[in-house]
C-alpha positions in Angstrom: -43.1 2.4 21.3 -42.9 5.8 20.3 -41.8 8.4 23.0 -43.6 11.3 21.5 -47.0 9.5 22.0 -46.3 9.0 25.8 -47.5 11.1 28.5 -44.3 11.4 30.6 -46.6 12.2 33.6 -47.5 8.5 33.7 -43.9 7.6 34.8 -44.4 10.0 37.7 -47.4 8.1 38.9 -45.6 4.8 38.4 -42.8 5.9 40.6 -45.3 7.1 43.2 -47.2 3.9 43.4 -44.1 2.0 43.5 -42.8 4.0 46.4 -46.1 4.3 48.4 -47.6 0.8 47.8 -51.1 2.0 47.0 -53.5 4.3 45.0 -54.5 6.4 48.1 -51.1 7.1 49.4 -49.7 7.8 45.9 -52.6 10.3 45.2 -51.7 12.1 48.5 -48.0 12.3 47.6 -48.9 13.7 44.1 -51.8 15.9 45.2 -54.0 14.3 42.8 -57.5 12.5 43.1 -57.6 8.7 43.6 -59.6 8.3 40.3 -56.8 10.4 38.5 -54.0 8.0 39.6 -56.3 5.0 38.9 -56.8 6.3 35.4 -53.1 6.9 34.9 -52.3 3.4 36.2 -54.8 1.8 33.8 -53.1 3.8 30.9 -49.7 2.4 32.0 -51.2 -1.2 32.0 -52.4 -0.8 28.6 -49.1 0.8 27.4 -47.1 -2.1 28.7 -49.7 -4.8 28.5 -48.9 -5.8 32.0 -50.8 -5.2 35.4 -47.7 -3.7 36.8 -49.2 -3.8 40.3 -51.1 -6.6 41.9 -53.0 -6.5 45.1 -51.7 -8.4 48.1 -53.6 -7.5 51.3 -53.8 -3.8 51.5 -50.7 -3.0 49.3 -50.2 -2.9 45.5 -47.1 -5.2 45.0 -45.0 -4.5 41.6 -44.9 -7.2 39.0 -41.3 -8.3 37.6 -41.9 -5.9 34.7 -42.5 -2.9 37.1 -39.4 -3.9 39.1 -37.4 -3.8 36.0 -38.8 -0.5 35.0 -38.5 1.6 38.2 -34.7 2.1 38.1 -34.3 3.6 34.6 -37.6 5.5 35.2 -36.2 7.0 38.4 -33.0 7.9 36.9 -34.7 9.7 34.0 -37.0 11.5 36.2 -34.2 12.6 38.6 -32.1 13.8 35.6 -35.1 15.6 34.2 -35.8 17.2 37.6 -32.2 18.4 37.8 -32.2 19.9 34.4 -35.4 21.8 35.0 -34.1 23.0 38.5 -30.9 24.4 36.8 -33.0 26.1 33.9 -35.6 27.8 35.9 -33.9 28.3 39.2 -34.6 26.8 42.6 -37.1 28.3 44.7 -37.7 26.3 48.1 -40.7 28.6 49.0 -42.8 27.3 46.0 -41.3 23.7 46.0 -43.9 20.8 46.7 -42.0 17.8 47.4 -41.8 14.9 49.9 -38.4 14.0 51.3 -37.8 10.8 52.9 -34.9 10.5 55.4 -33.6 7.5 57.1 -32.6 8.3 60.7 -32.3 6.3 63.9 -34.7 7.1 66.9 -31.7 8.3 68.9 -30.9 11.2 66.3 -34.6 11.6 65.3 -35.6 13.5 68.5 -32.6 15.8 68.0 -33.0 16.5 64.4 -36.8 16.9 63.6 -37.8 20.0 65.8 -35.1 22.4 64.5 -35.5 20.9 61.0 -39.2 21.4 60.8 -38.9 25.0 62.3 -36.6 25.8 59.2 -38.7 24.2 56.7 -42.0 26.1 58.0 -40.2 29.2 57.3 -38.3 28.4 54.0 -40.4 25.7 52.2 -44.0 25.4 53.8 -45.1 23.0 51.2 -42.3 20.4 51.8 -43.3 17.3 53.6 -40.6 15.3 55.6 -41.0 11.6 56.2 -38.5 10.2 58.8 -38.1 6.2 58.5 -36.0 3.6 59.9 -33.9 1.7 57.0 -32.3 -1.5 57.0 -28.5 -0.5 57.0 -27.9 -3.6 54.4 -30.3 -1.9 52.0 -29.2 1.8 52.5 -27.1 2.2 49.5 -29.8 0.5 47.4 -32.4 2.7 48.7 -30.3 6.0 48.2 -29.6 4.7 44.6 -33.3 4.0 43.8 -34.4 7.4 45.3 -36.8 5.8 47.8 -34.4 7.6 50.3 -33.4 11.2 49.7 -30.7 11.3 52.4 -29.8 9.2 55.5 -28.1 9.9 58.9 -26.4 7.1 60.7 -23.2 6.0 62.1 -20.1 5.4 59.8 -21.0 2.5 57.4 -18.9 0.8 54.9 -20.7 2.0 51.5 -19.4 2.3 48.2 -17.9 5.5 46.6 -21.4 5.9 44.8 -22.7 7.1 48.1 -21.5 10.5 49.2 -21.1 11.2 52.9 -20.3 14.0 55.4 -19.7 13.9 59.0 -22.3 16.1 60.8 -21.6 15.5 64.4 -20.4 13.2 67.2 -21.7 12.1 70.5 -20.4 10.3 73.6 -22.0 8.1 76.3 -23.6 9.0 79.7 -25.1 6.9 82.4 -28.6 8.0 83.2 -30.0 7.4 86.6 -33.3 8.8 88.3 -32.9 11.7 90.7 -32.0 10.6 94.2 -30.6 7.1 93.1 -29.0 5.5 96.3 -25.9 4.5 94.5 -25.5 6.6 91.4 -23.6 9.7 92.8 -21.9 12.4 90.4 -18.6 10.6 90.7 -19.7 7.2 89.3 -16.8 4.9 89.3 -16.4 1.5 87.4 -16.9 -0.7 90.6 -20.2 1.1 91.3 -21.3 1.0 87.6 -20.8 -2.9 87.6 -22.9 -3.2 90.9 -25.9 -1.5 89.3 -28.7 -3.1 87.5 -28.8 -1.9 83.7 -31.3 -1.4 81.1 -29.9 -2.2 77.4 -31.6 -0.6 74.5 -31.4 -2.2 71.1 -33.5 -2.9 68.1 -31.7 -6.3 67.9 -33.0 -9.4 69.9 -29.4 -10.2 71.1 -25.8 -9.1 70.8 -23.7 -6.7 72.6 -24.1 -2.8 72.8 -21.1 -0.4 72.5 -20.7 -0.2 76.3 -20.8 -4.0 76.6 -18.1 -4.3 74.1 -15.9 -1.7 75.9 -16.4 -3.7 79.1 -15.8 -7.1 77.7 -12.4 -5.7 76.3 -11.5 -5.3 80.1 -12.8 -8.6 80.9 -15.8 -7.1 82.7 -19.5 -7.7 82.5 -22.6 -5.7 83.9 -26.0 -7.0 85.0 -28.6 -6.2 82.4 -32.1 -6.7 84.0 -34.1 -5.3 80.8 -33.5 -5.3 77.2 -35.8 -3.1 75.2 -36.3 -1.4 71.9 -36.5 2.2 72.5 -34.7 4.8 74.6 -38.0 6.6 75.5 -39.3 3.4 77.1 -35.9 2.8 78.8 -35.9 6.4 80.1 -39.3 5.9 81.6 -38.2 2.6 83.3 -35.2 4.4 84.7 -37.5 7.4 86.0 -39.4 4.8 88.1 -36.9 2.3 89.3 -33.2 2.0 90.4 -32.1 0.6 87.0 -29.7 2.8 85.1 -29.2 3.3 81.3 -26.1 3.9 79.2 -27.0 5.9 76.2 -25.9 8.6 73.8 -25.4 12.0 75.6 -27.5 14.3 73.2 -30.6 12.3 73.5 -30.1 11.8 77.3 -30.1 15.7 77.8 -33.3 15.8 75.6 -34.9 13.3 77.8 -33.8 14.6 81.0 -35.9 17.7 80.3 -38.8 15.5 81.0 -37.8 13.1 83.8 -34.8 15.3 85.4 -32.6 12.4 85.3 -29.0 12.4 86.6 -26.5 12.2 83.7 -23.3 10.7 84.8 -20.0 10.0 82.8 -19.5 6.5 81.5 -16.6 5.1 83.6 -14.5 3.9 80.8 -12.9 5.6 77.7 -15.2 4.9 74.7 -14.9 5.9 70.9 -17.3 8.8 69.9 -20.4 8.0 68.0 -20.1 9.7 64.7 -23.3 11.0 63.0 -22.7 10.8 59.2 -24.9 12.3 56.4 -25.3 10.0 53.3 -26.6 10.8 49.9 -26.2 9.1 46.5 -24.1 10.6 43.7 -26.9 10.7 41.4 -28.5 13.5 43.6 -25.3 15.4 44.0 -26.4 18.2 41.8 -30.1 18.1 42.3 -30.9 21.5 43.8 -33.7 20.2 46.0 -31.7 17.5 47.5 -28.6 19.9 48.0 -31.0 22.2 49.7 -32.1 19.4 52.1 -28.7 18.4 52.9 -27.8 22.0 53.8 -30.7 22.3 56.1 -29.8 18.9 57.8 -26.2 20.1 58.2 -27.4 23.4 59.7 -29.6 21.7 62.0 -26.7 19.7 63.5 -24.1 22.5 63.6 -26.8 24.9 65.5 
């Protein structure tokens, strides 16, 4: 196979279909028509004598050959993008790019409004996709380029993943205004008498506050376990249940519900927020610009 006879744009299409799982979403990402993307895929299929993607339900699933191709293709595209950016200079105002960031919902509400304000001014053609990533797959997704960056707690990742601490948070207890027991000086005995909401994406297991209580041989009464802080905050606003959650998100939610925010009655370690990116993206001007915007958002 001779490289000088291959249209390198075909590999951009391969990457987009692999990432998006379909022709329609790939065409939107690339700002191309669906027939143009389909035509490029057909050329790739003839080039490799392989279907590359097969339909399962509404998605196109990569064949073993496509899965084997994607890592070197992405590495080559990223290297080319970095080289071109260094050669012609980086201009965020004219950049057309979609950045995918892994971020937990507790940080998403804090991050996205100021981030999008900055992007609207500096890079109006940039699109941000905030997703929830499996922590076990985080390093692999950063290496593949399916994630441009991630913001999460401190995680045991290899040195191939670069990281920078961007902030910290503490825990507060959230109660409805006028709660009969939750006064401003909430002590441990009163905290243990209350009924609690626990928020977790997992079906079982302890939260940070439960681990701190168990170290003291204590246990609280959890009456509701739910998936999202937004739902938990609504429950708290309409019942006598209380919720222990990160302070920054609690302050955002209290603007809507006028909750009481009370100190958690035990010393707890701070919740660090850490920005992650892959070493392969270290010198990518666009990725560096994104990281700087994320850092500015947390510092502001």
